[in-house]
DOSE-57905 format. One record per residue (C-alpha): residue number from 1; residue in three letters; x, y, z. Coordinates in steps of 0.05 Angstrom, whole numbers, plus 5000, padded with zeros to 4 digits. Example, Ala and Ser with C-alpha at 12.3 -4.5 7.8 and 13.67 -1.06 7.14 Angstrom:
  nr rest   px   py   pz
   1  ALA 5246 4910 5156
   2  SER 5273 4979 5143
//
This chain:
  nr rest   px   py   pz
   1  MET 5426 5742 4012
   2  ALA 5477 5715 3963
   3  HIS 5456 5705 3891
   4  SER 5479 5646 3852
   5  SER 5513 5661 3786
   6  ARG 5472 5606 3754
   7  SER 5400 5615 3736
   8  HIS 5355 5555 3733
   9  PRO 5296 5567 3688
  10  GLN 5234 5528 3703
  11  THR 5225 5505 3631
  12  PRO 5280 5498 3579
  13  PRO 5274 5543 3518
  14  SER 5233 5509 3465
  15  ARG 5267 5495 3399
  16  SER 5227 5474 3339
  17  THR 5252 5403 3327
  18  SER 5191 5380 3292
  19  THR 5193 5379 3217
  20  SER 5119 5389 3210
  21  THR 5115 5458 3244
  22  LEU 5157 5493 3191
  23  GLU 5131 5505 3121
  24  ALA 5194 5535 3091
  25  ILE 5266 5549 3111
  26  ARG 5326 5584 3081
  27  LEU 5364 5541 3031
  28  ASP 5431 5548 3066
  29  LYS 5401 5527 3132
  30  TRP 5366 5467 3102
  31  LEU 5430 5443 3067
  32  TRP 5467 5449 3133
  33  ALA 5411 5413 3172
  34  ALA 5408 5357 3120
  35  ARG 5484 5349 3128
  36  PHE 5504 5363 3056
  37  TYR 5554 5415 3081
  38  LYS 5591 5419 3147
  39  THR 5575 5492 3160
  40  ARG 5525 5543 3136
  41  ALA 5582 5586 3111
  42  ILE 5605 5530 3065
  43  ALA 5533 5522 3041
  44  VAL 5528 5597 3026
  45  GLU 5595 5594 2989
  46  GLU 5572 5535 2946
  47  ILE 5506 5569 2930
  48  GLY 5543 5632 2911
  49  LYS 5588 5593 2863
  50  GLY 5526 5567 2828
  51  ARG 5536 5495 2849
  52  VAL 5466 5491 2880
  53  THR 5401 5499 2841
  54  VAL 5329 5494 2864
  55  ASN 5277 5470 2813
  56  GLY 5328 5482 2757
  57  GLN 5342 5555 2775
  58  ALA 5404 5587 2804
  59  VAL 5384 5616 2872
  60  LYS 5410 5656 2931
  61  ALA 5424 5627 3000
  62  SER 5363 5663 3028
  63  ARG 5313 5629 2983
  64  ASP 5260 5590 3020
  65  VAL 5257 5515 3008
  66  ARG 5192 5477 3014
  67  VAL 5174 5404 3015
  68  GLY 5172 5377 2944
  69  ASP 5226 5424 2917
  70  SER 5280 5392 2874
  71  ILE 5351 5411 2892
  72  ARG 5413 5396 2850
  73  LEU 5479 5404 2886
  74  ARG 5552 5386 2882
  75  GLN 5592 5358 2940
  76  GLY 5665 5357 2919
  77  GLN 5665 5316 2855
  78  ILE 5597 5285 2867
  79  ASP 5534 5314 2835
  80  ARG 5468 5298 2871
  81  GLU 5395 5312 2857
  82  VAL 5348 5307 2916
  83  ARG 5275 5322 2931
  84  VAL 5259 5357 2996
  85  ALA 5219 5309 3040
  86  GLY 5221 5348 3105
  87  ILE 5240 5414 3136
  88  SER 5283 5423 3197
  89  SER 5322 5481 3224
  90  ILE 5364 5438 3271
  91  ARG 5424 5396 3251
  92  GLY 5411 5328 3280
  93  PRO 5444 5260 3273
  94  ALA 5456 5232 3204
  95  PRO 5397 5183 3205
  96  VAL 5349 5240 3221
  97  ALA 5381 5285 3168
  98  GLN 5372 5231 3115
  99  GLN 5297 5234 3127
 100  LEU 5296 5306 3103
 101  TYR 5309 5287 3030
 102  GLU 5300 5232 2978
 103  GLU 5354 5224 2926
 104  THR 5328 5211 2856
 105  ALA 5342 5144 2822
 106  ASP 5381 5178 2766
 107  SER 5425 5213 2817
 108  VAL 5440 5148 2854
 109  ALA 5457 5112 2789
 110  HIS 5502 5170 2767
 111  ARG 5538 5171 2834
 112  GLU 5550 5095 2831
 113  ARG 5577 5100 2760
 114  ALA 5624 5156 2780
 115  ALA 5648 5116 2841
 116  GLU 5661 5055 2796
 117  ALA 5699 5098 2746
 118  ARG 5742 5127 2803
 119  ARG 5755 5057 2828
 120  LEU 5776 5030 2760
 121  ALA 5817 5090 2738
 122  PRO 5844 5123 2800
 123  GLU 5876 5192 2799
 124  PRO 5950 5183 2782
 125  ALA 5971 5232 2837
 126  SER 5935 5191 2890
 127  THR 5986 5134 2880
 128  ILE 6044 5177 2904
 129  GLN 6065 5150 2972
 130  GLN 6114 5205 2989
 131  GLY 6122 5279 2978
 132  ARG 6184 5313 2951
 133  PRO 6249 5274 2952
 134  THR 6293 5286 3012
 135  LYS 6364 5313 3007
 136  GLN 6390 5242 3014
 137  ASP 6344 5218 2958
 138  ARG 6369 5274 2913
 139  ARG 6442 5254 2927
 140  ARG 6426 5183 2908
 141  LEU 6394 5206 2843
 142  ALA 6455 5250 2829
 143  GLU 6503 5191 2840
 144  TRP 6462 5148 2793
 145  ASP 6465 5201 2739
 146  ASP 6540 5206 2745
 147  ARG 6550 5131 2739
 148  TRP 6504 5119 2681
 149  SER 6511 5182 2640
 150  ALA 6536 5178 2569
 151  LYS 6590 5231 2576
 152  ILE 6652 5235 2532
 153  ASP 6711 5255 2575
//
């Protein structure tokens, strides 16, 4: 009798997708599931750098997060303050992840002011269209310097 290399379980393994069955979860896992950071490793790194606080205290990645906790975090240049509204250990689609937290009104206002400031006064380096000058560009610049220099021969 030949055995198939595939096994077909009768029931798929159950994964806790419900947010109501969990009471607490690791901070790094919650930040990943809520889609604040792309990977748990990045979440751990940001927590280690002190860019994430829970209820105003610096914490470790293994700290348990519960519904109602206040989390302050930084994503790039953006500071956010959110309140945990749900717990999930699974990274789902963005609309589901957004149900895991509520951003405070102060945080939303601060983010909008920062976006407006970036729009009105953009970073000077972001206006550069090209990188370093090419060899041909440097030759053109050298010719221009020779023609317009104030040399006494």
